[in-house]
N, C-alpha and C positions, 0 to 999 in steps of 0.2 A: 603352304600359303605364307606370304611374307607378313610378318607381324610388325606393325608400326607402333612404336612407343608413343608417338604423339596422339594417334587415334585412340589408343588405350587410355591415356590420361584424359582425353576429351570425353570418352565414354564414362569413366569413373566420375568426372565432374558433373556430367549430365545426371547420373544416378544420385549424386549428392543433392543437386537442385530438385530432382523429383521427390526426394524424401523431405524436402522443405514444405511440400504441400500438406502432409498430415500434421506437421508442426503448426502451420497456420490454422488448420481446422481445430487443433487442440486449443489454441489461444481463443478462438471463437467459443469453444465449449466452456472455457474458464470464465469468459465474460457472461455467458448465460447462467452459470452456476452462481456467479456473484450477484446477478439480478435476483435469483431465487433467494439468496441469503438476505439481500436488502428487503425483499418482500416479507421474509420472516421477521426482520427487525421492525418493519413497519407494523406488522401484526402485534408485536409486543408493545410498541409505542401506543397503538390505538387502545389497547386494553390496560396499559400501565401508565406510562408517562414518557415524554420525549426528553431530550437533553434540557437541563434546567439552567436558567440564568437568574441571578438575584441582583436586583438593582435598587438600592435605596437603603434606608428610608430617606425621604425628603419631605419638606413642608411646602405646600403649594397654596397660593391665595388666588382664586379666580376673581376676575372682575370684568365688567362689560363696559365698553366705551361706544359712543355713537358719534357720527359726523354726517354732514350733508354734502351731497354732490349734485352738480348740475348735469343733466342728461339732455342731449340734443334730440328733438323730435323730428320725425320724418317730414312733416309738413312745415318745418321751420319753428323757431322758438326753442325754449328750454323748459325743462321741468325739474323741480327740486326733489331729490330722492333722499330719504333718511336711511342711512346704513348703520349697522352695529356689528360688533365683533367681540367674542369672548377671548380674553388673554389671561396669562398666568404670571405670577411672581414666584420665583423658586428660591428656597432657602435650604442649604445643605448642612449636615452636621459638621461641627468643628473637629470632632474626633469620632472614629468608628473602630471598634475592636470586635472581631468575629472569632469565636472559638467554635470549631466544628469537627465532627467525626463523619466518616464516610464508609460505613459498613457496606459490603458488596454481596451480591448473589448472582447466580446464573440462571436464566430462564431459557427453556428449550422450545423450539418450534420445529418439529421433525428432527432432522439430523443437525440443525443449526443451533448454536448457543449464542445468547445475547447477554452481555454484561450489564447488570442493573445495580443501582445503589440506593441508599437512603441517607440523605443529607440531614444531619442533626446539628443545627447551628444555634448559637446564642449571639445575638447582635446587641452590643452595648455602645452607647455613644452619648453625645451632648450637643444640644442646639444652643446657640448664643448669637442673636441677631436683632437688628432694629428694622422695623418695616419702613422702607423709604417712601418718599413722595412718589405717587404713581407716575410713570413716564407717559404723559399725554402729549400728543403732538398738537400743532396749531389747528384750531377748529374742532378738536375732539372734546367730548364731554363725558364725564364719568356717569354711567347710568346706575351701576350697582356694584357694590363690593361684597363678595361672599365670605363665608367663614373659611379660615385656613383649614387645610386638610393634610393629615399625615398619609403619605402614599408610599407603599412598598411594592415595586414592580416584580412580578414573577412570570417567566415566559410561559410555563404550562401550569395553570392553576389546578388542573386535575390531579397533579402530583401531591397536593397537600394531604398530609396525614393528620387527622384531627383538626382542631382549631388552634392556630398560633396564639400564644399569649402576648399581651402588650401591657407593659408598665410604662406610663408616661407621667413625668413630674410627680412621682410617688403615688400615682393612682393606677389601679388595674382597670383597663378599658377593654371594650369589645370592638372588633372590626365591624364596619358597616358596609352597606351596598347602596347602589343608586344615588351616588353623591354627585355634586356638580362637576367633578373631575373624572367620574367613572368612564365616560365615553372617550375622554382624551388619553387616558393612560392604561386602558384595559389591555391585557389582563393584569390586575393588581389588587392589593388590599388597601382599604381606605378607613380613615377615622376622622370625623369632623371635630376640630378643636374650637375653643371659644373664640369669638370675634376679635380681630386685631385691626386697629386703625393705623394709618401712616403716622410714624413717630413713636408708636408703641414698641416695646422690646419684649423678647421672649428668651428666657433661660430655663432649660429643662433637660433633665436626664431621661433617657429611654432605655428600655430593655425589651427585646423581642426574642422569644423562643420559637423556633421554626423547625418543622420536620417535613422534608420533601422527598418524594420518590422521583427517580430519574433514570435515564438510560445513557450509558456509555460516556458522557462527559458533563461537566458542570463548570459554570463560569460565574465569578463574583466581580462586580464592578466597584472600583475604589472611588466612591462618590464623595467622601468626606474630605475635609482639608488635610487631615492626618489619618491614614488608614493602616491598620495592622490586622492581618488575617492569618490564622493558624488552622491547619488541617492535618488530620491524621487518619490513616485508613489501613486495613489489612491487605489491600491490593498491592502486589509486589512489582507491578509494571506500570507506573504512572507516566504519562506523557505531558510535561508542563509546556503550555503554549500561551498565546495571548500577547498582550503588550508588555507584560512584565514577568520575568522569571522569578522564582522564589529567592528571597534574600539568603535563606538557609534551607537546606533540605537534607534528609537522611533516608535513603532508599535501601531496604534490605529484603531478604526473601520472605520475611514475616510481615512486610508492609512498608509504609512510608509515613513521614511527617515532614511538613513544610511550613515555612513562615514567609509572608510577604509584608513589606513595609513600603508604602507608596504615599507620596505627597501629591496634593492637587496641583502643585507647581509642575509636576512631571506628567500628570494625567489630564486628559481632556474628557473624562467620563461625565463631568457635570454638564458640559455643553451638549451631551447626547441624551440627557434625561427625557427630553420632550420627544424623542424619536418614537414613532409608533411601534416599530419592531426592534427587538433586541438583536444585536449582532454578537453572537457568543465569542467570536475570536477577539473582540475588543477588550474583554475583561481579563481577570486572572483565571486562566483556563487549566483544568485538569482533565485529561482523557484517560479512560481505562482501556488500555490496549493490550493486545496479545502480541508479544514480540515475534513469535513464530506464527504469523498469519498464513494459513495454508494456501489461499488463493494468490496472495502476493508472491510467495515463494515459488508456487507452481508456475506463475506467469514468468518470473525471472528465469526459472529453470528452462522453460520452453524457448525463451529468447537465446539462451546459451546452447540450445539443442543443435542448431545448424553448425556451430563451431565444433560441438562435441562429435557429431557424425563425421564432419570433415577431417578432424584429427584422427578418428578411428580408421577412416578409409586411407588416409595417408600412411598410417602405421601398417595397415594391411598391404598397401602397395609396396612399401619398403621391404616388408617381410617376404613378399613374393619375389622381389628382385634379388635380395640377399641370399635367399635359400633356393633360388632357381625353381620356384614352384609355379604351377599353373592354376590360377583361381579364376573361375568363370564369373562373368558379370552377374549372373543370377545369384551366385553365392554372396557377392557384394551386396546385392539388393536384400537378400534375406537377413544378413547381418545388420544392415542399416534399419530394416523394418523392426527388428527386435529392439534396437536402441530407441526408435521412435515410440514403440509400444511401452517402453519404460516410463516415459513421461505421462502417458495415460494411466498406467498403474499407479504412479505416484499421486496423481490428482485424485483418483477414486479412493485410494487408501487413506489419504490425508483428511478426507471428510469424516472418517470414522475413528481415527487414532492419531496420536501425536505425530507431528511431521517427521521428527528424527527417526522414529520407529518405522513410519511409512516408507521413508527413504531407504532404510536398511532392508526392508522386506522386498521392495520393488527392485533395488539394485541386486540383492541376492538372487532373486528369481531370474533376472536378465543375465547376470553373469553365469549362473549355473547352466542356463540354456546355451549361451555362447560357448562356454568351455566344452560342453558335450559336442556341439556341432563342429567347432574348430578342430577338435582332435581328428575328425574324419576328413575335414577339408584339407588340413596340412598332412594327413596320413602319419601323424606323430602325436602321441599323447604329450610328450615334452613340449613341443611347439604350441600345441593347442592350449595347454595350461599356462604356458609362458605368456602367450598373447592375452589370455583371460586375466592374468595378473596385471598386465599393462593397462587393460581396460578398467580394472579395479582401481588403479591409481588415478585414472581419469575421473571415475565416479567420485572418488574421495575428494579430488580437487574441485569438482563441481559443487559438492556439498559445502566446501570451504568458501567458495565464491558466493553461494546463496546466503550463508550466515554472516559473512564479513562484508556487509553492504558498504561500509565506509572505506574498505580496502579492496573492493571488487576490481577496480581498474588496476591496482598494483598487482594483485594476485593473478589476474588474467594475463597481464603483460609478462609477468614472470613465467607463467605456465607456457605461453607461446614461445618465449625465448628458450626455455628448457627443451621443448619439443623440437624447435629448429636446430638447436645445438646437437641433440641426439641424432637427428636425421643427417646432419652434415658429418658428424663423426663416424656414424655407421656406414655411410655411403662414400667415404673419402677414397676408397680403392675400387669402387664399383665402376665397371666399364659400361657406360650408358649406351655407347654405340653397339656394343655386343648384344645388349638387350633388344635393340631395335633391328639388328641384322637378321636375315632369314636363317633359320636353323637348317644346316645341311648334315646329312649322315656321313660319318667317316667311311673311307674305302675299306673293303674287307681285307683281312690280313692275307699275305701270299702263302700258299701251301708249302710245306716242307718237301724236300726231295723224296722222302720215303712215302709221302702221300700222293705223289704225282702218278698219274696212270702211265703204263708203258707206251712207248711210241708205236704208232700204227704204221704198218708197211703198206704203202700205196702203190698199186700196179695199175697203170692206166690201161684202159680197154681200147683197142684199135677201132677206129671208125671206118666205115666203107670208103674205099678210094684213097685210103691213107696207109702208107707202109712205113713202119719205123726204120730209121736208118740202120744200115748194116754196120757191124763193128768187125774189125779185123782181129 
């Protein structure tokens, strides 16, 4: 039967696309495992505390204004309606210095680990302001001016460890509840200060010692005119985010320390103090991350899986042409299936052990199986082990692509260029027309004279009515 090179390439390409299906199922499986992990994180958050945001302190003066409005009636005419509204004056520290430590611990839910921390902070600062005349519009009347309150906003009040201490203007005070601002800035800590009238001034030092439990990340808002934040932690993999990166930082295997210096001229934190909900990404953010996150790396590996199988099949095809071998499509399919199974092994192992060790075990198992099988496919131990060595190079290159996220495009392009160069060099003398031509058997060799049988003497038999000619 005539062997068509084009049809064979088409068949191999179809097998490659067929193996893309289990890779898609693998990505769906990874997404479901990520959902299970998120459920484990939420379980820890519900019983411990979520990510924390510290916003403050600030002094808030509530006041109530009223005005009259004319409302049109359905049957004609107008009715005078008295309306009122509670508003707030905000005063922020001139300076705020925060010294903090962030010891960490890991909590487990099943097979999943969740990074938690304890924020131990000391907030020191100074208030210096004069209460201005209340901003009343035309027709508005001041109904009541309430006592000023010291407000410290915390995103998850459940994370408080003990009672935070408060020293204000040389006095030790206790935080209160159910104040005039408690509904407007909850969750937060409050303390009612002595009354202040418009035109009065306040100059006071404050110090707050605060301990908070939290999960995975913490953010601090630079609310003062001049902010300095210092943080140190034994966590070796911090991810600094938010509106401002640290001015100085030192990250080592034993932990990190970082310092932020931010002015209110560069920050809009003061304008967001009245927001009901804190947006963690707007502050000075530190996230406790795992640089080798198994699900992220497994997802990236599965995305490279199609290219990985295609390169292996291409090498398989060139080996078949260069060595004049016959490889059945089922053998292609089995080799591709073993490679697709590698990614499933990698995902399952990385949930129970470090990713690097998981990758080595999964790759070793797959390469061992392929080396054993290819020795029989190629009918040569040398060729089978050589091809397994080539696949080992591909596995190693894939691991480099996974870890080198910033250089993944460069490494991938270089790998493809090297593969194309190797294919062109090895096949430069290959006669592709000879591969696609039908294979014909050579004619048998002519026998030697000594092997030829003796000539046979043929004597014709006369037929009736026929006489041979007479000879003289």
